[in-house]
N, C-alpha and C positions, 0 to 999 in steps of 0.2 A: 544600712544607715541606722544609727541609734536615734531613737525618738524619745524625748522626754515630754510627757504630757503633764501640764500643770493645771490642776483644778485649784482655784484661788484660795489662798490662805495667807496668813501673816508671816510665813516663813521667808527668810531671805535666801534668794537663789543666786548662784553664780551665772554670770552672763558671758562666759567665755565662748559660748556657742556662736556659730557663724550666722545663723539664720533661723527663721521660724514662720509660723502661720497663726494668725489670730482669726477666730471665728466670731462673728457678730450676729446677734438677733436684731431684727428690725422692728420698729414700732412707730405709731403716731404719737408725737410729743404733745399734741393737743387733740382732744376728742371732739368731733363734730356731732357725735350721737348724744346730744344733750336732752334733758328732760323737756325743755321747751320745744325742741324739734319733734320729740316723741308725741307731744300733745298736738302740735300743729300739722305734722305730716308723718303719719306712722310708716308709710311706705319708704320715704326718704330716710327716716330714722333707721329702718332695718337695713337699707343699702349701706349706710355709714357703718353700722355694726359689722356687716359682712366685709367691708373694706378693712376695718381694724383687725378682724380675725385673719384675713388673708395676709396682712402685713406681718403678723406674728409667725406665719408659716414659711417665711423666707430666711435663708442663711447666707451670709456673705463672708468671703475670705479675704484676708490681707496677707499675701505672701511677701516676705521681706528678707533681705540680707543686709550687710553693712552699707551697701551702696544704692540698692534699688528696692522698690516695692510695687506691688500690683494688687489692686482692689477689684473684686468681681463677685457676681452671684455664683455661689457654689452649690446651692440646693434650694429647690422650691417644692414644698410639701402641699401646695395648693391643689386640691382635687380637680381632676379633669371634668368633674360633674358641675363645677362652679361656672357661673355665667362668664363667657369668654371675654366680653368687653370689659367687665369689671376686673377680671384677672389680669388682663393686659394693662389696664389703667394703673392698678396698684403696683404691679411689677415695674412699669415704666417710671412711676413716681419715685420709686426707691432706686432708680438707676440700674434696674435688674438686667437690662439689655446692654449695658455699657461697661467699659473697663477704664480704669484710671492707673496710669503708670507714672512713677516718680523716680528720677535718677539724681541723687544728691551730688554726685561727682560732676555731672554736666549741668546741674541746675535746670533740669528739664521736667516738665509736666506734659504728658500726652493724655488727652481725653479721647477715647474711642467711643463715639456716640451713635446710637441707633436712631434713624429717622424712617418715616414711612417710605421714602424714596431710595434709601440706602444707608450706608455707613460713612461717617466722616471722621477725620482726625483733626483735633484742635491741639495746637502746641503753644506753650508759653513757659516762662520761667517758673520754677516750682516754689521759689521763695517770695512770691508776690504777697503773701499774707503778713500783715503786721498785727500780731496778736496783742490784746490787752490782758495782761496777766492779773488775776485777782487773788486775794488772800483767802477766799472761800475754799473749804475742803469738804470732802465726803468720802465715805468708804464704799467702794464698788467691789463686791465679791471678795472682800478681805484686803483690798489694796487701798492705800491712802492716795487720793487723787486731788488735784488742784484744778480750779476753774480758769478758763480763758475765754474771752469773747472776741468776736470779729463780725464785721458786716460785709457780706459778699454782695457785690453789685452785679446783678444779672442784666445784661444789655440785650434788648430785643426790639427790633423795628423802630429804632431811634429813641426808645424809651429806656429808662433805668429803673430797675426794681430791686430795692434793698432787701436782702434776706439775712435775718439774724442767725448767727452761728454761735453755739455754745459748746465748748469742748471741755472734757474732764480728762486730764492727762496724769500719768503715773511716773514720777521721776525715778522710782526704783526699777523701772523697766527702761533702760537707757537706749531706746530706739525711737527716733522722733517722727514716726509715721502715724497714720490714722485713716479713717474711712474716707471714701471718695477722693476729693482733690486736696484734702487738708493734711498738712504736715508742719514741721518746723518748731514744735514745742519741745521743751526739755524733758521728754519722756513720751512713752506710747499713749496714744489717745484711747481710753477704754470706753468712753461714752461720748457721743456727738449728736447734736441736733442741728439741722439746717432747715430753717423755715418750720414746717410741721412734721418733717420726717426725722426719725432718730435711729441710732444704732448703739447697741450696748454689748459689751464683750460677753461671750459665753465660755470660751476656753482659749488657751494659748498652748502651742506646741513649739518646742525649741529643738533644732537639729544641730548635731555636732559637725556637720559638713555644710558647705555653702549651697543654699538652695538657688537653683538657676531660675531667674525671672525672665519670662518671655515678653519682650517689648512688643506692643501692638504696632503693626505696620500696615494693616489693611484699612483702607478708607480714603476718601478724597479730602483734600485740603481746600475747603470752601469758606468764603466770607459769609457774614450774616445775610448780606443782600442776595448772594447766590443761593443760600439755603432757602430763603423766603421764596425766591423765584421757582426753585424746584418743588417746594411744597404747593405752591399755587398751581403749577402744571399738573401735579399729582391729583389735586382736588378736581381739576377740570376734566381729567380723564377717567375718574372713578364713576 
């Protein structure tokens, strides 16, 4: 299989290829390691610095073809010498244990999510997002990108939590995929922030043959109430 690796530039590329892979670096979009925290609680300040450092050591891949995509953690460079609980917290915060599959043909989004009691599958329509397109632009690694906003509503235990989502998409890369559960923009999402976690593109590879995307099938289909019940049982038995 011929592989074309593109390191970002202003060159115009032909997108006759069938598929590709985007590699993203993760980061915290808002730093909690503030000077005020450093003054008030030096230990907590150092913990937040450690979390930000670990976030930068994660790499995520978005495999895609003309019909499907799969987003997943592809590499963790966090040292085994790091504190285990913090390592798990940061990895989980960036969905490092989870996978997100989108099929444009069937309008299907599958979230394979890791919980302490096991793995579940959440299914919904992939076109649930109603983006607010903006006129703002910026250059990301040589590519002209446009801004889009969305508010994702996380529902949990009968409550709703609004998460601000900001995407920067590139119309010159005509695949409408992006990190985690987000898609549907007129171009590839090269940078995305959801709440305080963020992903920014590091490199893109294009393949001249169709990349086979593996649809997640392992996991239970549970309601939020069933998930809460399972978590409560797990806590009681720990």
